[in-house]
C-alpha positions, 0 to 999 in steps of 0.5 A: 674732652680733648678740645679744651685740653689743647686750647690752654696747653698749646698756649701755655706750652708754646710761647712762640704761638702763631703771629698772624701778620701780613708781610707787605712787599716793600716798594723799591726806592733804589732809584733815589739811592743810586744817585749816590756814588761811594768812592774808596777811602784811598781815592783823591776825590771826596768820599761822597760825590753826586752825578750831574743829574742827581736829586741835588742838582735837579731836585724838583723833577727828580723828586717828582719822578721818584715819588711817582715810582714809589706810589706805583710800587706801593699800589702794585704791592697792595693789589698783588697780595689780595689777588694771590691770597684769594686762592689760598683762602679758598684752599685753606677753607676746603682743607678745614672743611675736610678736617672737620668732617674727618674729625666728626666721622672718626668720633662717630665711629669711635663712640659706636665701636667703643660702645659695642666693645664695652657691652660685651667686654666690660673692662674699661681700664683694659680697653682704655689701656689698649686704646692708648697702646694703639696711639703710642704705636702710631706715634712711634711710627710717625716719629720713626718715618719722620712724618713729624719732628721729634720733640725736644724736652727741657727740665722745667717741662717734665712736671707740667707735661706729666701732670697733663698726662695724668689728668688726660689718663683719668679723663679718658678712663672715666669717660669709658667707664661712663660709656660702659654704663649709660647710653652714648648720648647721655654721656655726651650730654653730661660732658656738655657741662665742661664749661661750668667746671672751667669757670668754677676752677678759673675763679678758684685757682686763677682768680679770674672773674667771668663776664655776665655773658659767660655766667648767663650761658651756664644757666641753660647748660646746667638746666639742660643737663638736669632736665636730661638726667631726670628723663634719661631711660638708661640713667645709672649713678656710676655712669653719671658720676663717671661722666661728671668726674671726667668733666672735673678732671679735664677742666682742672687739667686745663686750668692748672696747666694754664697756671703752671706751664713754663713760657721761657723756652721753646715748647712742644707743638700741639701734635707732639704735646698730644703724642707725649701725653698719649705715651705717658697715659699708656704707661700709667694705665698698664699697672692700674689695668693689671691691678684693678682688672687683671690681664683680660686680653686672653682667648678665654675672656675674649671667648666669654665676650664672644658668647654675648653675640659677637665672634672673636674675630669681629671683637678683635677687629673692633678693638683695633678700630677703637684704638685707631679711631681714638687716637686719630680723632684726637690727633685731627682735633689738635691739628685743627686747633693749630689752624683756628682760634680756640673759640672756633675750635670750641664751637666745632666741638659743640657741633661735634657733640650734637653729631655724635649724640644724634648718630648714636641715638639713631644707630643704637635706637636709644629711646629718647623722650621729648623732655629728654630731647629738650634738655639735651638741646638746651644744654648744647645750646648753652655750650654754643652760647658759652663759646660765643660769650668767651669772645666778649672781653670785659670793659676796662674799669675807669681810672 
C-alpha cells in the first residue's frame, strides 16, 4: 500500500528529481591557452602578444603536441571514473540488499504482531491511531535531533499533501480492519489487485491508455484473486470488502496526486513527505477513534484483552512493536524508492508480498488448499508481470 503512494507522489511533489548524469573530467587544454599573454590597457605594447614559440610561430609541431596532450588527458579521464565507480557500485548494491532485507523483516514482524494484537483487541481504529502516534513521535525525534532536515511548505502544497494524508489514513485503517477479520495471507492476496485499480483510475481520471502488455498482466491478477477468494477458509465479507476498499483508496490517492500536485516550487523529499502525511493521519484519526470506538486504551479494556490469552505486559509490548515496525518499514520503503526506479521498487514490493504471505502462513499455521495456493501464486505472478509491462513504452503513432 505504501509503495505506489510514493511512486507517484515523489515524482509529482519533487520537480527536482534525481538526474542520473555522469560527470566527466574535462581534459586540461591550458597548454594551448598559455601561449597567449595579456598586456594591461595602459601599456605601450599591443593588447595581445605571442611568445616566439607560440602556436602561431611554430604551428605544426605545437598543434601536434597539444593534440597529444588532449588525447592523453581524455584517455585517462575515461578510465579513471570506471575504476573509481566499481567499488561505489558494489557498496551501493550491498546497501540496497541490506535495506531490502530490513524492509521485508520489519514488514513480517509488523503483520505478525499486528494480527496478534487484533485477535485479542478488536478495535482497528484505535490500533491504527496508536500506530500513527508512534510514527509521529519518531518523526518529531528525527527532526529534533536533525537526523533529517525539516520540510518547507508552500501554500499550493497544502491541499495536495492534505489529500494524500486523508487517503493514506483511510488505506491503512481499512487494511487493519481486513487484517482483524481474515488471515494475513488472504488480505495480502486481495491487495495484490492494486495494479488493476491503478489502470482503471488512470483511464478514467487521466485519460491514459494502457498498453496491451499491461492489460494482459491484469488477467492473472484478477483470476488469481477470484480463485483464492473462493477457496479461502477464513473468508469474511467485511475482511474482503475492507481489503478491496483499501486498494481503491490507495490507488485513487496515487492517481489524483499525479493529477493535482504542483511542480513549480521546491517540493518535499520522500522522507519528509511520508513524515508529514503520518502526522496528518494521526491527528485525523484521533476524533474518529473516539467517535467510533471510544477511548479503549484503559487498564480495563487491556485486562479484557489479556483474558484471551495474552498478559497485559506482553500486549503493551506488542502494541509498541506494531507502531515501531509500522512506521519503520514504510520509512525504509520510501528510502529505497529514493535510490531505485519505481519499477524496481514495484518488483521489490511484489516479492515482499510473497515473503509476508509465506511467513504468515507458516507462523499462524493457516490452512491453505492447493487451489488457494494456485490462486495466490497466479495473482502474485500477475503483479510481477505488471511491473515488467510498465517498462514497455507504447510505440509512437506514425504521422
